[in-house]
C-alpha positions in Angstrom: 237.0 209.0 147.9 236.6 209.4 144.1 238.3 211.9 141.9 236.6 215.2 141.2 235.2 215.4 137.7 237.2 218.0 135.7 235.2 221.1 135.0 234.6 222.1 131.4 234.8 225.8 130.9 232.0 226.9 128.5 231.6 229.9 126.3 229.8 232.9 127.8 226.0 232.6 127.5 224.5 235.1 125.1 221.6 235.8 127.4 219.9 234.4 130.4 216.5 234.4 128.7 214.9 231.1 128.0 213.9 232.5 124.6 217.5 233.0 123.4 218.0 231.5 120.0 220.2 228.4 120.1 223.3 227.8 118.0 223.4 224.6 115.9 226.7 222.8 115.8 227.3 220.0 113.4 230.1 217.6 114.0 231.5 215.3 111.3 234.5 213.0 110.8 234.9 211.3 114.2 235.0 207.5 114.2 231.5 205.9 114.8 232.4 204.6 118.2 233.7 208.0 119.4 231.4 210.6 117.8 228.9 210.6 120.7 231.8 211.4 123.1 232.8 214.3 120.8 229.2 215.5 120.6 228.9 215.6 124.4 232.2 217.4 124.8 231.2 220.0 122.2 227.9 220.5 123.9 229.6 221.0 127.3 232.0 223.5 125.8 229.5 225.4 123.8 227.1 226.1 126.7 223.4 225.8 127.4 222.2 227.5 124.3 223.7 225.1 121.9 222.4 222.1 120.0 225.0 219.6 118.8 224.3 217.0 116.1 227.0 214.5 115.1 227.3 211.6 112.8 230.0 208.9 112.8 232.5 208.2 110.1 234.5 205.0 109.2 237.5 204.0 111.4 239.7 203.7 108.3 241.6 206.9 107.8 241.1 208.1 104.3 237.6 208.8 102.8 235.4 209.8 105.8 232.3 211.1 104.1 230.1 208.5 102.4 226.9 209.8 100.9 224.7 208.1 103.6 226.9 209.9 106.2 226.4 213.3 104.6 222.6 212.7 104.0 222.2 211.7 107.7 223.8 214.8 109.0 222.0 217.1 106.5 218.6 215.6 107.3 219.1 215.7 111.1 220.3 219.3 111.0 217.5 220.3 108.7 214.9 218.6 110.9 216.0 220.6 113.9 216.3 223.9 112.0 212.9 223.6 110.2 211.0 222.7 113.4 212.6 225.7 115.1 211.7 227.9 112.1 208.1 226.7 111.9 207.5 227.1 115.7 208.8 230.7 115.9 206.5 233.6 116.7 206.0 236.4 114.1 208.5 238.8 115.8 211.4 236.3 116.1 214.2 235.8 113.6 215.1 232.5 112.3 216.2 230.0 114.9 218.8 228.6 115.3 220.6 231.9 114.9 223.8 230.3 113.6 224.8 226.9 112.0 228.4 225.9 112.3 230.0 222.7 110.8 233.0 221.3 112.6 234.6 218.6 110.5 237.8 216.6 110.2 239.6 217.3 106.9 239.7 214.3 104.6 240.3 213.3 101.0 236.6 213.6 100.3 235.6 216.5 102.4 234.7 218.5 99.3 231.6 216.3 99.0 230.6 217.2 102.6 231.2 220.9 102.1 229.4 221.0 98.7 226.4 219.3 100.3 226.1 222.0 102.9 226.6 224.7 100.2 226.9 228.2 101.6 224.4 228.0 104.5 226.8 226.8 107.2 230.0 228.2 108.6 232.6 225.4 108.2 235.5 225.1 110.6 238.1 222.3 110.0 239.4 220.3 113.0 242.8 220.2 111.5 244.6 218.8 114.6 242.4 215.6 114.4 243.5 215.0 110.8 247.1 214.9 111.9 248.8 211.5 112.4 250.3 210.2 115.7 253.5 208.2 116.1 251.6 205.0 115.5 250.4 206.1 112.1 246.8 206.8 113.0 244.9 210.0 112.8 244.4 211.8 116.1 240.6 211.7 115.6 240.9 208.3 117.2 242.3 209.8 120.4 239.9 211.0 123.0 242.4 213.3 124.7 242.9 215.1 121.4 239.3 216.1 121.1 239.1 218.9 123.6 242.0 221.1 122.4 240.9 220.7 118.8 237.3 221.7 119.7 238.4 224.6 121.8 240.5 225.9 118.9 237.5 225.5 116.5 235.3 227.4 119.0 237.8 230.2 119.0 237.6 230.4 115.2 233.8 230.3 115.4 233.9 233.2 117.9 236.4 235.3 116.1 235.4 234.8 112.5 231.7 234.0 112.6 230.3 235.9 115.5 232.7 238.9 115.5 233.0 239.3 111.7 231.0 237.3 109.2 227.6 237.4 111.1 227.9 241.2 111.6 228.6 241.6 107.9 225.6 239.4 106.9 223.3 241.2 109.2 224.4 244.6 107.8 222.3 244.0 104.7 224.6 246.5 102.9 224.8 246.5 99.1 228.6 246.8 99.5 228.8 243.4 101.3 230.1 240.7 98.9 229.1 237.8 101.2 225.4 238.6 100.5 225.6 238.4 96.7 223.7 235.6 94.9 226.4 233.0 94.0 224.8 231.6 90.9 223.8 234.9 89.2 226.6 237.3 90.0 229.1 236.9 87.2 232.8 237.3 87.7 235.1 237.5 84.6 235.0 234.0 83.1 233.1 232.3 85.9 230.3 232.6 88.5 230.7 233.9 92.1 229.8 230.4 93.3 233.3 229.3 92.4 234.9 232.0 94.5 232.6 231.1 97.4 233.7 227.5 97.2 237.3 228.6 97.4 236.2 230.6 100.5 234.6 227.7 102.4 237.7 225.6 101.5 239.8 228.4 103.0 241.6 229.1 99.8 240.4 232.7 100.3 240.1 234.7 103.4 236.8 236.1 104.8 238.4 239.6 104.6 239.0 239.2 100.8 236.3 236.9 99.4 236.5 238.2 95.9 239.2 238.0 93.3 241.5 241.0 93.1 240.1 244.0 91.2 236.4 243.2 92.1 235.0 245.9 94.4 231.8 247.9 95.0 231.3 251.1 93.0 229.8 254.3 94.1 226.4 254.9 92.5 224.2 258.0 92.6 220.6 258.7 91.4 221.7 259.4 87.8 223.4 256.0 87.4 220.7 254.1 89.3 217.4 256.0 89.2 215.3 253.0 89.6 216.8 252.3 93.1 218.3 255.5 94.4 215.2 257.7 94.3 216.7 260.6 96.2 218.9 262.9 94.2 221.4 263.2 97.0 221.6 259.5 97.8 224.7 257.5 97.1 225.6 253.9 97.8 228.5 251.5 97.2 227.0 248.6 95.1 228.5 245.7 93.2 228.3 245.4 89.4 229.0 242.1 87.8 230.9 241.3 84.6 227.7 241.6 82.5 227.1 245.1 83.8 224.2 244.1 86.0 224.1 246.1 89.3 223.0 244.3 92.5 221.7 246.7 95.1 220.4 244.9 98.3 216.7 245.5 98.8 215.8 248.0 101.5 214.4 246.7 104.8 210.8 247.9 103.9 211.0 246.2 100.5 211.7 242.6 101.6 209.1 240.2 100.3 208.7 236.6 99.4 208.7 234.4 102.5 210.7 231.2 102.5 209.0 228.3 100.8 206.9 225.8 102.8 209.2 222.9 103.5 208.8 219.9 105.7 211.2 217.8 107.7 210.7 214.9 105.4 211.1 216.8 102.2 213.9 215.6 99.8 217.4 216.8 100.2 217.3 219.2 97.3 214.3 221.0 98.7 215.8 221.1 102.2 219.0 222.6 100.8 217.1 225.2 98.8 215.2 226.2 101.9 218.2 226.5 104.1 220.1 228.6 101.5 217.2 231.1 101.7 217.5 231.7 105.4 221.2 231.2 106.2 224.4 232.5 104.6 227.7 231.3 105.8 226.2 230.2 109.1 224.4 233.4 109.9 220.6 233.8 109.7 219.2 236.3 107.2 215.8 238.2 107.2 212.9 236.7 105.4 212.7 237.9 101.8 216.2 239.4 101.6 217.1 239.8 97.9 218.9 242.0 95.4 217.2 244.0 92.8 219.4 243.2 89.8 219.2 246.0 87.2 221.1 247.9 84.6 222.5 251.4 84.9 221.0 254.7 83.7 217.4 253.4 84.0 217.8 250.9 81.1 215.4 248.0 81.3 216.4 244.4 81.1 215.8 243.0 77.6 216.0 239.2 77.6 218.8 239.0 80.2 219.4 235.5 81.3 219.3 234.4 84.9 219.7 231.0 86.4 216.7 230.4 88.8 217.3 227.7 91.4 213.8 226.4 90.9 212.9 227.2 87.3 216.1 227.0 85.5 217.2 229.5 82.9 214.9 232.6 82.6 215.2 235.4 80.1 213.9 238.5 81.9 212.5 241.5 80.2 211.6 243.9 83.0 212.8 246.9 85.0 214.7 244.6 87.3 214.8 241.1 88.7 214.5 240.0 92.3 217.4 237.6 93.0 217.3 235.9 96.4 220.2 234.5 98.3 219.4 231.0 97.2 219.3 232.2 93.5 215.6 232.0 93.2 214.7 234.7 90.6 211.5 236.6 90.2 211.1 239.2 87.4 210.2 242.7 88.4 207.6 244.9 86.8 207.6 245.0 82.9 
């Protein structure tokens, strides 16, 4: 009589409905001959509402993320996400609801993380980068996969679902994780540099900005173009140039994501995914900040870096700055 197959305990299902949005998990850094095993294991642990896409890396321990490996994973994940997005109904949010990248840390993992920018939630499989007694990384050991993946799923649950996703979905002007990374200026640098430190875990999700940077309390007098009610007050971020970045209200979201196809080039795919995901959590269509000056002062030739059109000098009441740093000038 054969041995019983060991049961794999899965995460709790989010819903029993067949319309539940799926989670997209990306798996990178496992050897080519073992990555399918890792993919199947992650799928079993993540549950029925999960899609897992993996790509293999070289067996040699060192640089794991060649450009063709990165491109393959990016295009495969984009193909799935774009099809889901295009097939949704009008009252559904972006599907998959979350995109998470599980990866084995390596000498060249910066290239991998930079390629996926700030639209995935990255979780390092640190245990699989450790070396065993024979001098090989544990990513070669099948029995090391499950504990490493379980630990990564715990991080995904605690950090993404319980914290980061809720903050992204809050759409609050006081939430730094929503700020446009290329156009919000920190002293001496852009926010994108701090965000890169964040995805490399040189910063914590609880404190994503440098010390001393925090939201300020604005009232109608300081921000009459946005806070119409005399009694309204909001905590909002102001950058090093003095530009204030209130998050557009839910009834003022406009500018649907661009039309993109599964065979579009990598830059266009990345631009699209940056517009609908931030740190792995989906965002509403048209979410943007109305960048403006205090005291009702108009913008006069203020420079912005538009992700599609390059440097723009805006003279207007404000500028709409989207999560992917697309910039659209407001009314003159």
